[in-house]
PASE-498179 format. One record per residue (C-alpha): x, y, z; residue in three letters. Coordinates in nm, 2 decimals. Each point is the difference from the previous one (the first is absolute). Example, Ala and Ser with C-alpha at 12.3 -4.5 7.8 and 13.67 -1.06 7.14 Angstrom:
BEGIN
+--------+--------+--------+---------+
|     c1 |     c2 |     c3 | residuo |
+--------+--------+--------+---------+
|   1.23 |  -0.45 |   0.78 |     ala |
|   0.14 |   0.34 |  -0.07 |     ser |
+--------+--------+--------+---------+
This chain:
BEGIN
+--------+--------+--------+---------+
|     c1 |     c2 |     c3 | residuo |
+--------+--------+--------+---------+
|   2.95 |   2.23 |   0.60 |     unk |
|  -0.03 |  -0.16 |  -0.36 |     unk |
|   0.16 |  -0.31 |   0.12 |     unk |
|  -0.28 |  -0.05 |   0.24 |     unk |
|  -0.22 |   0.07 |  -0.26 |     unk |
|   0.14 |  -0.29 |  -0.17 |     unk |
|  -0.02 |  -0.24 |   0.29 |     unk |
|  -0.33 |   0.08 |   0.07 |     unk |
|  -0.08 |  -0.07 |  -0.38 |     unk |
|   0.13 |  -0.34 |   0.03 |     unk |
|  -0.19 |  -0.09 |   0.34 |     unk |
|  -0.31 |   0.09 |  -0.15 |     unk |
|   0.05 |  -0.14 |  -0.34 |     unk |
|   0.09 |  -0.31 |   0.21 |     unk |
|  -0.27 |  -0.01 |   0.20 |     unk |
|  -0.23 |   0.01 |  -0.32 |     unk |
|   0.17 |  -0.32 |  -0.13 |     unk |
|  -0.02 |  -0.18 |   0.34 |     unk |
|  -0.37 |   0.10 |   0.02 |     unk |
|  -0.08 |  -0.09 |  -0.36 |     unk |
|   0.16 |  -0.38 |   0.02 |     unk |
|  -0.16 |  -0.06 |   0.35 |     unk |
|  -0.33 |   0.07 |  -0.18 |     unk |
|   0.10 |  -0.21 |  -0.30 |     unk |
|   0.08 |  -0.28 |   0.27 |     unk |
|  -0.31 |   0.03 |   0.22 |     unk |
|  -0.23 |  -0.01 |  -0.33 |     unk |
|   0.27 |  -0.37 |  -0.12 |     unk |
|  -0.09 |  -0.11 |   0.33 |     unk |
|  -0.40 |   0.03 |   0.00 |     unk |
|   0.02 |  -0.16 |  -0.35 |     unk |
|   0.17 |  -0.27 |   0.13 |     unk |
|  -0.21 |  -0.05 |   0.29 |     unk |
|  -0.31 |   0.01 |  -0.18 |     unk |
|   0.14 |  -0.26 |  -0.26 |     unk |
|   0.03 |  -0.25 |   0.29 |     unk |
|  -0.22 |  -0.25 |   0.18 |     unk |
|  -0.13 |   0.16 |   0.30 |     unk |
|   0.16 |  -0.24 |   0.23 |     unk |
|   0.33 |   0.14 |  -0.12 |     unk |
|  -0.03 |   0.34 |   0.00 |     unk |
|   0.19 |   0.02 |   0.35 |     unk |
|   0.33 |  -0.17 |  -0.18 |     unk |
|   0.32 |   0.19 |  -0.16 |     unk |
|  -0.11 |   0.02 |  -0.40 |     unk |
|   0.32 |  -0.19 |  -0.09 |     unk |
|  -0.10 |  -0.30 |   0.21 |     unk |
|  -0.34 |  -0.04 |  -0.10 |     unk |
|   0.09 |  -0.11 |  -0.36 |     unk |
+--------+--------+--------+---------+
């Protein structure tokens, strides 16, 4: 039972980390799209430099 609790806690902490990183990534994408001219916003950020 202790072992199962540890696994569940591990999974939940991984999910929290993933969500945090996806929020950061989403924010970075939003900022980078705001910094670009309107006609290039559909292209990937890496190729628009």
